[in-house]
N, C-alpha and C positions, 0 to 999 in steps of 0.2 A: 554657777559662777561664770563670770565673763573673763575673757582674756584681757588683762590690763595692759599688755604691750601692744597698743594700737598705733596706727600711723600718726595720729595726733600727738600722742605722748612721746613718740620716738623721732619726731620730725627734726628737732635740732641736733639730736645725737647722730642722725643720718646725714644731715646737712654739713655739719662742721667736722667732727672727728672722722666719720666714715668716709665722706667724700674727699677730704683733704688727704687722708691716708692712701686712698686709691690713686689720687692725683700724684702723690709722691712716688708710688710704685710705677705709675705710668711715665713719669719723667725719667726715671732710671731706665726703664725698658726702651723708651724712645731714644734716649741718648746712646744706649748700647747698640740699638739697631742702626742708628745713623753712623756710629763709629765703625761698625762692621761693614756697611755698604758704601760708606763715603757720604760726605756732606754736600758736595757740589761746589759751585763757584761762590766766593765770598759775596759777590754783588747780589746774589739771590738767596741770602740767608733768611730773609723774610721777617725782619724784626719791627717793621713800622706799619702802622695802620692796619688795614685789612690783610696785608701780606702775612701778618702774624698768624692768620688762620688759614692760609693756603697750604693744603697738605703736600704740595710739591716742593715746599721749602723746608729747611731744617727746623726753623722755629714753628712753622705751621704744623708740621708732622708731629713734633713733640707736644704742641698744645692740644691737638686732636686726640692723641694717645692719652694724654693726661685726663682730658674730659671723659673719654670712653672708660678708662680704668676707674675714675672716680665714681661714675654712675654705676658701673658694674659692681664695685665694692659696696656702695650704698645699698643696692638691691639685694646683694648676698647677705649683708648685715641685717637688713630688714627681715628677710625670709628666715634667717637663723633666730632672730629675737622673737618673731611671731611664733615660730615652732616651739621655742623655749617656753613661751607663755602658755601654749596648748599643753605641753608636758606638765607644767606646774599645776594647771587646772585638774588634770587627771590624777596627779600624785596626791594633791592635798586640797581639800575643799574648805579649809578653815581660814584661808586668806593668806596674806603675805606676812 
């Protein structure tokens, strides 16, 4: 029996709920870090154009942390679901 929890079947689960959950966690973490260490000058908050992705600005730091946490959470979710599929194969060969 094959593992039915493949990347093809899990793609949208990983892309939407997992990635956005990780991004939400990253935004909270980024905001907490920036509150703890200070935001810097208001003129350099980084909200327009490519400044929004400059990690030296408040907005850019939070955006990068959100992307990093989203990717990490999607990878962790994929690994957990793949392992769950492997355990299901070992447990029961009659199907789902």
